[in-house]
Structures are given as structure tokens and as C-alpha cells.
SESEBA-843115 format. One record per residue (C-alpha): residue in one letter; residue number from 1; x, z, y. Coordinates in steps of 0.02 Angstrom, whole numbers, plus 32768, in hexadecimal, padded with zeros to 4 digits. Each point is the difference from the previous one (the first is absolute). Example, Ala and Ser with C-alpha at 12.3 -4.5 7.8 and 13.67 -1.06 7.14 Angstrom:
PT, r, k, east, up, north
PT, A, 1, 8267, 8186, 7F1F
PT, S, 2, 8045, 7FDF, 80AC
This chain:
PT, r, k, east, up, north
PT, X, 1, 8000, 8000, 8000
PT, X, 2, 8043, 7FCF, 80AA
PT, X, 3, 7FFD, 8081, 808B
PT, X, 4, 7FC7, 7FCC, 80AB
PT, X, 5, 806F, 8040, 8089
PT, X, 6, 7FA0, 803D, 8097
PT, X, 7, 802D, 804F, 80A4
PT, X, 8, 7F99, 8071, 8071
PT, X, 9, 7F96, 7FA4, 8080
PT, X, 10, 8022, 8030, 80B4
PT, X, 11, 7F82, 7FBA, 807B
PT, X, 12, 8079, 8023, 808F
PT, X, 13, 806B, 7F70, 7FC1
PT, X, 14, 7F6E, 7F88, 801E
PT, X, 15, 7FC7, 8037, 80AD
PT, X, 16, 8061, 7F8B, 8071
PT, X, 17, 7F95, 7FD8, 8097
PT, X, 18, 7F97, 806B, 8074
PT, X, 19, 7F67, 7FA0, 7FC3
PT, X, 20, 8026, 802A, 7F4A
PT, X, 21, 801B, 80B6, 802F
PT, X, 22, 7F5C, 8007, 8061
PT, X, 23, 7FA0, 7FAD, 7F71
PT, X, 24, 804C, 807A, 7F83
PT, X, 25, 7FD2, 8097, 806A
PT, X, 26, 7F51, 7FBD, 801C
PT, X, 27, 7FE6, 7FE4, 7F45
PT, X, 28, 8042, 80AE, 7FD7
PT, X, 29, 7F8F, 8051, 8082
PT, X, 30, 7F6C, 7FA2, 7FB5
PT, X, 31, 802C, 803A, 7F50
PT, X, 32, 8030, 80B2, 802E
PT, X, 33, 7F50, 8045, 7FF8
PT, X, 34, 802C, 808B, 8079
PT, X, 35, 80A5, 802C, 7FAC
PT, X, 36, 8076, 801F, 8092
PT, X, 37, 8097, 8012, 7F8D
PT, X, 38, 7FE0, 7F50, 7FBD
PT, X, 39, 8004, 7FBA, 80B1
PT, X, 40, 809C, 8066, 8027
PT, X, 41, 8055, 7FB5, 7F67
PT, X, 42, 7FD3, 7F52, 803D
PT, X, 43, 804C, 8029, 80AA
PT, X, 44, 809B, 803E, 7FA3
PT, X, 45, 800C, 7F5A, 7FA3
PT, X, 46, 7FF6, 7FA1, 80A3
PT, X, 47, 807E, 8073, 8054
PT, X, 48, 807B, 7FE6, 7F71
PT, X, 49, 7FE8, 7F44, 8011
PT, X, 50, 802A, 8009, 80B9
PT, X, 51, 808A, 8080, 7FE9
PT, X, 52, 7FDD, 80BA, 8000
PT, X, 53, 8092, 8025, 8075
PT, X, 54, 7FBC, 7F88, 8084
PT, X, 55, 7F4F, 8044, 7FEF
PT, X, 56, 8042, 80B2, 8011
PT, X, 57, 805C, 7FD0, 809E
PT, X, 58, 7F6C, 7FA1, 804A
PT, X, 59, 7F82, 808A, 7FD6
PT, X, 60, 806D, 8092, 8036
PT, X, 61, 7FF0, 8050, 7F54
PT, X, 62, 808C, 8029, 7F86
PT, X, 63, 801A, 7F94, 7F66
PT, X, 64, 7FEA, 8098, 7F92
PT, X, 65, 7F59, 802E, 804C
PT, X, 66, 7FC6, 7F4B, 7FF1
PT, X, 67, 802D, 7FF8, 7F48
PT, X, 68, 7FA0, 80A1, 7FE2
PT, X, 69, 7F68, 7FD2, 8069
PT, X, 70, 7FF4, 7F4F, 7FB9
PT, X, 71, 8024, 8028, 7F4B
PT, X, 72, 7F4B, 8000, 7FC9
PT, X, 73, 800E, 80B6, 7FCB
PT, X, 74, 7FC2, 8043, 80A6
PT, X, 75, 7F7E, 7FDF, 8085
PT, X, 76, 8062, 7FE3, 80A1
PT, X, 77, 7FBF, 8035, 80A9
PT, X, 78, 7FA7, 7F7B, 8065
PT, X, 79, 8088, 800D, 8084
PT, X, 80, 8082, 7FCF, 7F7E
PT, X, 81, 7F96, 7F6E, 7FC2
PT, X, 82, 7FE6, 7FBF, 80B1
PT, X, 83, 80B8, 800D, 802B
PT, X, 84, 8031, 7FA3, 7F61
PT, X, 85, 7F7C, 7F79, 801A
PT, X, 86, 803F, 7FE7, 80B1
PT, X, 87, 80B5, 7FF9, 7FC7
PT, X, 88, 7FCE, 7F7D, 7F7F
PT, X, 89, 7FB4, 7F95, 8088
PT, X, 90, 7F54, 800D, 7FB2
PT, X, 91, 7F58, 8035, 8046
PT, X, 92, 7F73, 8060, 7FAD
PT, X, 93, 7F51, 7FC4, 8029
PT, X, 94, 7F53, 8048, 7FE7
PT, X, 95, 7F78, 7F93, 7FB8
PT, X, 96, 7F47, 8026, 7FF1
PT, X, 97, 7FC5, 800F, 7F4C
PT, X, 98, 7F68, 7F91, 7FE1
PT, X, 99, 7F60, 8061, 7FDB
PT, X, 100, 7FB9, 7FDC, 7F53
PT, X, 101, 7F76, 7F7E, 800B
PT, X, 102, 802E, 7FCA, 80B0
PT, X, 103, 803C, 7F4E, 8015
PT, X, 104, 802C, 800D, 80B7
PT, X, 105, 7F48, 800B, 8031
PT, X, 106, 7FB1, 8088, 8065
PT, X, 107, 7F8F, 8072, 7F9D
PT, X, 108, 7F48, 7FD9, 8013
PT, X, 109, 7F9C, 8087, 8058
PT, X, 110, 7F93, 806C, 7F92
PT, X, 111, 7F47, 7FCD, 8001
PT, X, 112, 7F8C, 806B, 806A
PT, X, 113, 7F78, 8064, 7FA5
């Protein structure tokens, strides 16, 4: 029987452009289901792709604290997340969640008795 040689997959090796990084973060935020540590891990992947030392310098945080905060084992403070996102040259946006059953139409008024 022949053994297949594999190596660990590191997404950071495949995040090359700001657009790819933004798409990756957006997809992770969509899939996170409220798991802040999952989003932090995604930010850590992007930071490693850009260079953790540079992100530390640009965000004003130490490399060690970034590695800890973005490891996926912790829920970083919002301040840390915002500083890292800014240092990455990314922007977080809010989007309204569509209401079930609404297709962009205004709700019809309730009939009068």
C-alpha cells in the first residue's frame, strides 16, 4: 500500500491580496455563528499572511499579544479587533438582516375590525 504524503494546510499562504483577505474575513464572519474566537482566528490568519510584525507595528500592539488574541483560543476585546482590522487595511461593515418573509416590500397594514 502506498502512503500519501500530506502537509498541513495554512490559509495564510493563500491570502495574497487585500480583496482575498476581505473575502476570507467576510466568509468567516458569515460562518462564525456568533463565535468571536472563530473570527479572531480568521484575523490571525490574515495578519500572518500580511506579516505579524508589521501588523503589530501598525496597530500599536505587541506581536505576543496579537498571537494570543488572534489564536482562536480567546475572545479578543473589540478595541483589539478594530485596531487589527485597521492595520490590515480592512473595514468592517454592518448590514441589515432580511426579515423572514419580506422580499424588500413594506409590510401591509393590518385590516381594521
